[in-house]
N, C-alpha and C positions, 0 to 999 in steps of 0.2 A: 141554454141559459134562461133560467126562469124569471129573473128580475134584474133591474138595473140599479146600480149603486151610484152615489154621487160623492166625489172627493172634493173637498173645498180647496180653493187656491189660498195658500197661507199668506199671500200678499194682497188678498182681497180681489183678485182678478176672477175671470170666468171659472166656474166649477167644471169638473171633468166627470163625465158620465161613462160608465163602463159596465159590461155584463158580468154578473157573478156566476161562477160555475156552481151547478147544483150537485147533489150527491151522486147522481148517475154519471155525470161528466168526470167527477173525481175518480170514481171506480174505473171508468173506461181508461183514463189516463194512467192510473196505477197498474191496471192489467197490461197495458202496452209496455210500460217501463219495466215491469217485472219480467215480462217475457223476453225482453232484450238484454236483461242484466247478465245471464250466464255467458253469452257470447262476449260481452264487454269484459267480464272478469277473466275469461279465458285468454284474452289478448295479453301478450307480454307487457309487463309494467312499463318498459321503455317505450312501447308503442302507445300506451295510454298517455304517457307523459308527452310524447310528441303531438298527440291530438289536442291535449290541453294547451300546448304552445300555439297550435294553429288557432284555437279558439281565442287565445289572448291577442293574437294578431288581428283577428276579426273585430274584437272589442276596440282595438287601437284604431282600425279603419272607421269604425262607427262612433268614434269619440265625440264628435260634435253633436250628434243626435242624442247620444246617451246623456251627456252633460246637460244639454238643453232640457231634456225630460226630467232629470234629477233636480235641476234648478227650479222648474215649475212645481215639482213635488214638494221641495223643501224650502223654497223661498230664499236660497242662498247660492252664490255663484262659485266663489273660491273653494269652499268645502266640497262642492259637487265635483270640481276638477280633482281635488285631493282624494275624494272617495273612489273615483274610478281608478286613479293611480294606485291607491292602496289595494283595490281588488285585483288589478293586474299583477301587482307585486306578489299577492298571495298565490295566484296561479303559477307564476314563475317559481316561487319558493317550493310549492308542492311538486311541480314537474321535475325540479332538480333533486328534491329530497326523497321522493317516493321510491325510486329504483334502489337506493342503498338501504332504506328502511325495510323494504319488502324482500330484499335479498338475504336478510339475516335468517339463518336456519338454526334451530335448537335441536340437538340430539345428544344422547348419552346413555348411561346405564343407571337403572334404578338402584338407590341405596337400600331400599326396604326389601326388594326382591332382586338380587344381583343377576339372576338369569334373564331378566327382562330388559331388553333395550327399548329405548323410546325415541321418537322424533315428533316434532310439532309441525303442523301446517296451519296456515291462516286462511280462513274462509270468510269472504265478505258477508256482511249482515243481510244483504239483499237490497230491498227498496227502502231508502231513507227519506223520511218526511222532514222538511225544513220549514218551520213557521217563523217568519222574521219580522222585525219591528219597523217603525217608520222613521226613527231618528237618523240612521245611516242605512237606508233601505237596500242599496246594492251591496255594499261591503258586508253587512251582517247577514245577508243571504248567502253570499259566496264564501264567507269564512267557514261555513259548515259544508256547503255543497261541494266545493272544490276538493277538499281532502277525501270526502266520501267517494267522489268519482275516481280520484287517484287510487283509492283502495280497491276499486272494482265494483262498487255499488252503483245502482241507479238512484236518481234523486227526483222527488216530486216536491216542489216548493210552493208555498202560499205566502206571498208578500202581504204587508199591511194594506188594508183597504184605504188608508189615509194617503198612501204614496204609490198609486198604481201606474203612473204614466211611464216610468222607466222600463216596465216589463216589455213593452213592444220593441223598442230598439235593442234591449238585451236579447230577446228571442230571435231577432234578425241576425245578430252575431252568432247565436247558437246554430241557427239554420245554415250558416256558412260552413259548418263542419258536421256533415250528416251523421257521422259516428257518434258525436256528442248529442245531437238532436234526438237520437234514438233512446238515450238513457237519461236525459234531463228535460224537465218541463216545468212550467209555472201555471198554476191555476189562480185566477184572481177572484176575490170575494171577501166577505166579512166573516164573522165568527162561525156561522153555519158551515161555510166552506172549509174553514180551519178544522172544525170538528170532524168533518168528513175525511180530511187528510189523516187525522189521528186514528181513524178506524181502519185504514187500508194499508198502512206502511209497516215495515218490519223493525224500524227503529225511528225515534223521533228526536229532532233537535228543535228547541224552542228558545228564542230570545225575547224577553219582554217583562211584563209586570209579575210580581209575586202572585197576585190573585189569579191571573190567567195561567201562570206556571203551575199552580196547584191543580187546576182543572186538567191541563195537559198531562201532568204527572199521574193524576188519578186514572185518566183514560189509558195511559201506557201501562200502569200497574194492573188494571183490570184485564188487559190483553196480554200481560206478561211479556212486553217488548221493552228493550232498552230505551231510556230517555236521558237526554243530556240537556239540562235546563240552565241557562244563563239568565239570571233574574236581576232584580233591582239592587241598587247600592245606596248607601248613605255615608259616603266616604269621609272620614275625618282627616284633617291635616294638623300635625302637632309642630309648633314652632318652639324649639328649645332655647334655653337662656343665652347660649353663645352664638345663636344664628345672626346672620347679617340681616338687619331689619329691612333694608331696601330690597335686597334680593328676595327675602321671604315674602314681602308684599307683592312683588312682581310674579313670583311663582304661584302664590295663592290666587291672585286675580285670574291669571291665565288658566290655572287648573280648574277654576270654578266656571268661568263664563264662556270659554270656547264652545262653539255650537249652541250658544245661548243656554248653556248648562244642560242641554238635551243629550246627555251621554251618561251611561251607567257609572263610569269612573269619575264623574265630575266631583269636585270637592264641594261638600254640602255642610260640613261642620268644621270650624276653625278654633283651635285651642292654642293659646299663646302664653308663654311664661309671663308671670305678673310683672317682672322687671322690664319687659319689652312691650307690654300690652298697649300703653298709650301711644308711644311713637309708632308702633305697628299699625294701630287703627288709623292714626293720622295719615300715614303714607298710603295705606290701602284705600281710604276714602278719596284721597287726592287722585290716585291712579284710576279708581273706579269711576270717578266723576268725569274723567276725560274720555271714557269709552263711548263710541257712537254706534248708531243703528243704521241699517240699510233701508230705512223707510222710503227715502226719496229715490234711491237707485239700488238695484240688486247687486251691482258690482262696486258699491262703496260702503264704508262703515265696517265696524267690527262684528256686530251681532245681527243675525237674521231674525225672522219672526218665529213664533211658536208654530210648529208644523201642524200639530193637532190643536185647533182653536180651543177645545175644552181644557187643554193644559193650562192656559192662561187663567182660567177660573180656579183651578186647584192652587196655583201659585198665589193668586190673590187671596184665597181663603186662608192660606198659611200665614201670609203677611198680616192680614186683618186679625187673626187669632193672636199672633205674636205682639202686635201693638196693643191689643186689648188687655194683654197680660203683663204689660209694662215695658216692652222692648222700646229702644230708641232707634229711630230711623235716621241714618246719617246721609244717605244718598240713594238714588234709584227710584224708579217709578214704572208702573205698568202703563203702556200706551196702546190704545185701541184706535184704529183708523181704517176706514173703508173695508171692513170685513177682516182685517188682519190684526194681530196682536204682537207687540214687541215689549221687551222689558230691559231697561238699562240696569246695570249691576246694582244690586241692593245690599247695603252693608248695615247690619243690625247689631247693637250691643244691648246689654241689660236683658239677656236672654237666659233661658233655663230649659232643662230637658223635659219639662212638662208641656212644652209648646208643641203644636202640630208639626212645625218645621224640623223638629228633632225626632219625631216618631214616624213620620211618613217620608217617602221619597219625594223630593221637590221637583227635580227635572227642570230647573230654571236657574237663572243667574243670581241666586240669593246666598249671601255669606253671613251667617250668624257667627259672631266672634265672642269667645269666653276666655277669661284668664284662668291659669292654674298655678299652684304654688310649687309643686315638685313632680318628679317623674311618676310616682305612684298615682297621684291625682290625675295626671295627664292620661295615663294608661286606663284608669278607671273610667274617665269620661269618654275616651275614644272607644272603649269596648262596651259602653252602655247603649247598645243598639241590637236589634234582632238581625240587622244586616251585617255582612262581613265580606264584601266583594274585594275592595282594595282600600289603601290608605297611603298617607305620606308623612314623612318626618323630616324636618329641616334642622340642621345644626352640625356641630362637629361630628365627623363621620363615625368614629367609634361610639360616641355617645348616642348618636341617632340610631345606629344598629342595635345597641343594647335596648333601646325603647321599642324599636320596630319588632324585635323578636318576641315581645310580649303582647303584640296586638293580634286580635282575632280577625285577620283579613287575609284573603287569598294571595294578595301581592302587595308589597309595601314599597313605594318609591322613596329612595333616600336622596335628599337634596334636589328633588324635582317632584313633579306631580303628574299623575296620569300616564306613567311610562307604559302601562299595559296596552295603551292604545297604539304605541309605537313598536313595542318589542313583541314580536309574534313567535319567537322561537324558544321561549322559556315557559315551561309548564307551570301552571298554578291551579289551585282548586279552591272554591269559595267556602266560606264559613256561613253558618246561620241560614237564613232564608234567601241568601243571594244566589243559590244554585246548588245543583247536585249533578253528579256524573263526572267522568274523566275530563281532563283539561282539553280545551279546544286549541291551546297553544302548544308549541313544541311537538315532539314526536307523537305524543298521545293524541294530538289533533287528528292524525290519520289512523293510528293503530286502534283507536276506540271503535272504528267501523269494521273491525275484523274479529271474528270469533276464533279462538285458539282451539284446535283439535289435536288431541294426543293420540298417536299411533303406538300401541304397546305390543312389542314383539317378543314372544316367549321363545327362548333359545334352548330350554331344557324340556324334557318330556312333561307334558301337561299332567297335573295331579289328578288321580282318579277319585271317585266318590269316596272310596274307603279311607282316603287321607283325612276325611272330615267326619268319620264315624266316631261315635262315642266309644271310649275304652280302647 
């Protein structure tokens, strides 16, 4: 390791120093994992599933150390518990689902050449690179790594340099299952380490910003390897005329501020039918004003700190721009203390789409609220974004569905928000700059790591050259 990196403590405590893997170390790790992959793929899928279950048990035994490290990484306690639970749930899901998915066999007779029988086989892509973000560092690493392993691939992961502490207890759990340790590894480091990973793997999974996603996608394109990119969101929520105002305000607040808004599916734009606008804003402000932070104790309060300290600067810049352009601030503030930064829920009205907070991803608990007159205007406003990750519509179910079908978003929650964070078995694909590649949810989450090979069997005499001669 050629240099040391420093990860800030989001709660203002002691920073964490760790070694960054250089290009030669990334190449060595990739070579080792690629060499082990054929034997891993040759194991019966039921055996791979059983080994994943053993790994899950090891994670369970290491729970206290993993949660403690995640809490240091992210500055939040309850969500760190939930994150590990979610990761173990994903392992269990894929260990149960993989055998049936991989047991499917496709064979038949060609319609275009009836003498040709065919059958398909699935071949793992090989070594999969996973570059994961800081907002849910364990879960968003394993959400790609686990199905890749279940499919018979090996995995080289590069977690965010902002949240490196959890890697050590994670790899201790990996080491408890030597068969997994031979085909899964993590390299820590910054952008240079991540770029090295993009140069040595047979497929790439990236979760993060649009800007970095473009770089990763270009790198994959230059090498002609598959890339699955889950990028940013600017999720709209539409409150229709017959929605229950109290329920709508409750859903909107939770959908925006959970994890301090540091989630790609967070609600960042709110559109309310003009007949409900004032009572909705009043209820939302009252509820938002009661939200507390965990400044004094990590295990108290609703909202943790910004994990990446520079994120607070971006949120502040968007708020400053909005207020300078005429927005009204009803509640919420940015709080800086002892090296950490927190933000209580911000509710803004008098906003418009020319403001930065409508054009850029916020990744913070900021709720700009606009009225609309009819469904057409609501759809136009909600679709006025280059992002298209997910969305939400609240109101009478059939009416909400009719509006949802017109939205350019990969998944739309009806009478709730952020359901994609809870529902992992339903496929979805992003619109706009929010991502490319097959869904990481549902069966596609595993099948995307397999290349389909066709075996074409000629049952009639093969045609001679004369069959293709002129005249």
